[in-house]
C-alpha positions as CSV (number, residue, x, y, z in Angstrom):
1,M,-214.8,81.2,-28.0
2,L,-211.0,81.1,-28.6
3,V,-209.4,78.5,-30.9
4,A,-205.7,78.5,-30.3
5,P,-203.9,77.2,-32.2
6,L,-205.9,76.8,-35.3
7,D,-203.9,74.5,-37.6
8,A,-204.2,74.2,-41.4
9,N,-206.3,71.1,-41.2
10,T,-208.9,72.5,-38.9
11,L,-208.9,75.9,-40.7
12,G,-209.8,74.0,-43.9
13,K,-212.5,72.1,-42.2
14,V,-214.1,75.1,-40.6
15,A,-213.9,77.2,-43.8
16,S,-215.6,74.4,-45.7
17,G,-218.3,73.6,-43.1
18,I,-216.9,70.2,-42.3
19,C,-217.8,69.1,-38.7
20,D,-216.3,65.7,-38.1
21,N,-214.9,66.1,-34.6
22,L,-215.8,67.8,-31.4
23,L,-214.1,71.1,-32.1
24,T,-215.5,71.6,-35.6
25,C,-219.0,70.6,-34.5
26,V,-218.9,73.2,-31.6
27,I,-217.6,75.8,-34.1
28,R,-220.4,74.9,-36.6
29,A,-223.0,75.2,-33.8
30,W,-221.5,78.4,-32.3
31,D,-223.9,81.3,-31.8
32,R,-222.5,83.8,-34.3
33,S,-223.8,86.7,-32.3
34,K,-221.0,85.8,-29.8
35,P,-217.3,86.4,-30.6
36,L,-215.1,83.6,-31.9
37,L,-211.4,84.3,-32.1
38,F,-208.9,82.2,-33.9
39,C,-205.1,82.0,-33.8
40,P,-203.7,80.4,-37.0
41,A,-200.5,78.4,-36.5
42,M,-198.8,76.4,-39.2
43,N,-195.6,76.0,-41.2
44,T,-194.6,79.0,-43.4
45,A,-195.2,77.0,-46.6
46,M,-198.8,76.2,-45.5
47,W,-199.4,79.8,-44.3
48,E,-198.2,81.3,-47.6
49,H,-200.3,78.9,-49.7
50,P,-203.1,80.8,-51.6
51,I,-205.8,78.5,-50.2
52,T,-204.9,79.6,-46.7
53,E,-205.7,83.2,-47.5
54,Q,-209.0,82.2,-49.0
55,Q,-209.9,80.1,-45.9
56,V,-208.9,82.8,-43.4
57,G,-211.0,85.2,-45.5
58,Q,-214.0,82.8,-45.3
59,L,-213.7,82.7,-41.5
60,K,-213.6,86.5,-41.3
61,A,-216.7,86.5,-43.6
62,F,-218.4,84.4,-40.9
63,G,-217.6,87.2,-38.5
64,Y,-214.8,85.4,-36.7
65,I,-211.8,87.4,-35.5
66,E,-208.2,86.6,-36.5
67,I,-205.3,87.0,-34.1
68,P,-202.6,87.0,-36.7
69,C,-199.7,84.5,-36.6
70,V,-196.1,85.8,-36.1
71,A,-192.7,85.1,-37.6
72,K,-190.3,83.2,-35.4
73,K,-188.7,79.7,-35.2
74,L,-191.4,77.2,-35.9
75,V,-191.9,73.7,-34.5
76,C,-190.5,72.2,-37.7
77,G,-187.3,74.1,-37.1
78,D,-187.8,76.6,-39.9
79,Q,-187.7,80.4,-39.2
80,G,-190.6,82.2,-40.7
81,L,-194.2,83.4,-40.5
82,G,-196.8,80.9,-39.2
83,A,-196.2,80.7,-35.4
84,M,-199.2,81.3,-33.1
85,A,-199.3,84.8,-31.7
86,E,-197.7,85.3,-28.3
87,V,-199.9,84.4,-25.3
88,G,-199.9,88.0,-24.1
89,T,-201.1,89.3,-27.4
90,I,-203.9,86.7,-27.4
91,V,-205.0,87.5,-23.9
92,D,-205.0,91.3,-24.7
93,K,-207.2,90.7,-27.8
94,V,-209.6,88.4,-26.0
95,K,-210.0,91.0,-23.2
96,E,-210.6,93.7,-25.9
97,V,-213.2,91.7,-27.8
98,L,-215.0,90.6,-24.6
99,S,-215.1,94.2,-23.4
100,Q,-216.5,95.4,-26.7
101,H,-219.0,92.5,-26.8
102,G,-220.1,93.1,-23.2
103,S,-220.7,96.8,-23.8
104,S,-222.7,96.2,-27.0
105,Q,-224.8,93.6,-25.1
106,R,-225.7,96.3,-22.5
107,S,-226.7,98.9,-25.1
C-alpha cells in the first residue's frame, strides 16, 4: 500500500490508532507482513514540530516505510521542507520495496 500524500492530520490519526475514515480503517486493518509506504506532505512548521518526529517514528516502529518529504515551494506559498517527494522518487522506491518483498516471499 502507498499513502501519498500523508498529511499531518492523517499522520496523527494513524500514529495514534484512530480509524475514523476509510483510509485510516484500511491502514489499521492492513496486513503488516505486506509493505506500507507513506509520503509525508505538510507545511514546514508542521513538519518541524516535535510531535511530527514522534509520529513518523511510530509509523516506522509499525514497520511502515517512509519516503521522505523534500524542500521546495509549498502549496501555502512558503519555501521549505515538507513537500511530498517527487513522483519519480516515489515510483522508484515502490518498485524497490515490491521487488524486495516479492523475493522474500519466494524464499
